N, C-alpha and C positions, 0 to 999 in steps of 0.2 A: 296469604296470597299477595298482599301489598308488599310485604317484606321481600318476596322473591322477585317481584317486578322492579323494585328499587335496586336490588342487588344486580339484576340483569342489566338495567340501565347504566349502573355504575361501571360494570365490566365492559359493556359495549363502548362507553365513553373512553375508557382507558385504551381499548384496542384501537379505536379510530384515531386518537391523538398520538399514540406511540408509533403507528405506522407512517405518519407523515412528518416525523420529527426531523428528518434530513432534507425534506423537500422544500421547506419554507424557512430558511434561515434569515434572520434579520440582517440589516446592513452592519450592525456592530459585530454580529457573529462572523460574517464573512471577513470583516476587517481583522478580527482576532485570528481567524484561520490564516489569512494572508500574512500576518505578522509571525505566526508560529512556523509556517512553512517556507517563508522567504520569497514569495511571489504573489502577485495580485490574483485574487479569486473573486469571481462574480457569481451571481445566481444561476448563470447558464452553464457553469462548470459542473463536474462530477462531484457534487457536494458530499455524497455518501462516502466516496473514496477519500476525499480530503479530510473529512471529519475523523474517519477511522485512522488515517495516516497520522494526523496530529495527535491522536490519543496515544500513539506508540513512541512519539519523540521522547528521547531521554531514557528509554528502556535500556538497561545495561546489556552488553553482549554476553552470551553464554553459549558455548558450543553445544549443539543439540537441543537448545532451549526453544520453547514454543509459547512461553507465557510472558506477561509484563514484569515478572521477576527477573527474567533473562531470556534472550532470544538470539538465534543466529540468523544469517541472511535468508536461508530457505525457510526457516521456521516463521519468520516475519511474513514472507510472501504467502506461505501456506495459510497462516491465520487471517491475513487481510482478505485473501481470496475467499476463504470460508465465510467470513463475516459480510463482506460487501457483495460478492457475486454468488454466494452459496455453491461454490465450486471447489471440490477437493483436488488438490494438485500433488505432484510428487514432492518428496521431502529432502531432495538434494539439488543443488544448483545444476549439476550436470544432467541429472534425470529430468528436471524441469525443462531444460533446453531440448533434450532428446525426445521426450514423450508428450509434453503438454503444449508445445509452441510451434508455430510456423515462423521461419526467419523473416525479419524485415530490416530495413535500413534506419539509420538515425532520423532521416528526413520524413519517414512515414510513421514515426512513433505517435501514439495517442495515449491519453490518460488511461492508466491501468495496464498498458503493455509492460512486458518485462525487459530488463536490460541485463546483458550477460557480460562477464569480464573474466580475465585470467590475470590474477595478481601474483602468481608464483614466478619464480625465477626461470623455470623451463618454458613458460609461455605456451604450453600445450593444454588443450581442454578448457573446461569451464570450472571455475572454483568460487565464483561470487555472482550474486543476483540481486537485483533491486527492482522496484516498481517505478516506472516512468510516471511523473505527475503532470508537468506542464513546462513549456519554455526551457527545455534542457535540464530541468530539475528532476531528481529521482530520490526515492526513499530507500534506505538500506540499513543493514546492521553492520556497523564498523567494529572491527575487533578492538580498536583502541578507544572509540568514543561512544559506542552503543548505537542506538537508532538515531539517525540523522538524515537531513536532506543535503545532498551534494549536487554538483552540476557536471554534466557530461564534458564540459570544456575544461574542467580542472585538469591540470597536467597529468596527475596520477591516473585518473579514470580515462582520459583520452588515450594514454599509452596502453592501458589494460583492456580497452574496449574490444569485444569480440563481435557481438551483434545484438539486435533487438529481437524480441519475440512477441507475436500476437498469440494469445492463448486460444487454443482450439475449442 
């Protein structure tokens, strides 16, 4: 009987500590996240999103990929939304824009909103997506550099910008 009580207490302790792991980051942990993502993070920010985003930095690009062995832009968005928000989304940038989002402007973007681009020569439609983080920074899977943080004011992304999206 005592053995079952100790086992139950141990499992309860694990559950309670694991559920709060993203809520109470130390100052050194927020400093590390700030360094990894390239902008200042405070305890008031969306720490769950930023922790998950940082875990994907450096993942190589792979068309159709959805894992840390290789991921494309919509696969990255799909996985982060699944982990952080427990929300399944479409698996292509164009379908995400069409089915999962309400359009918004750059000035109304909040952490977790999606950013849509057209990086092709014909400039029609949507072919790239990222997750807005903070202060113009967004996370995405670059075909040449893998998962990185970029800024909306970079010339390439400024020219390719289509619109932001708030997930429904």
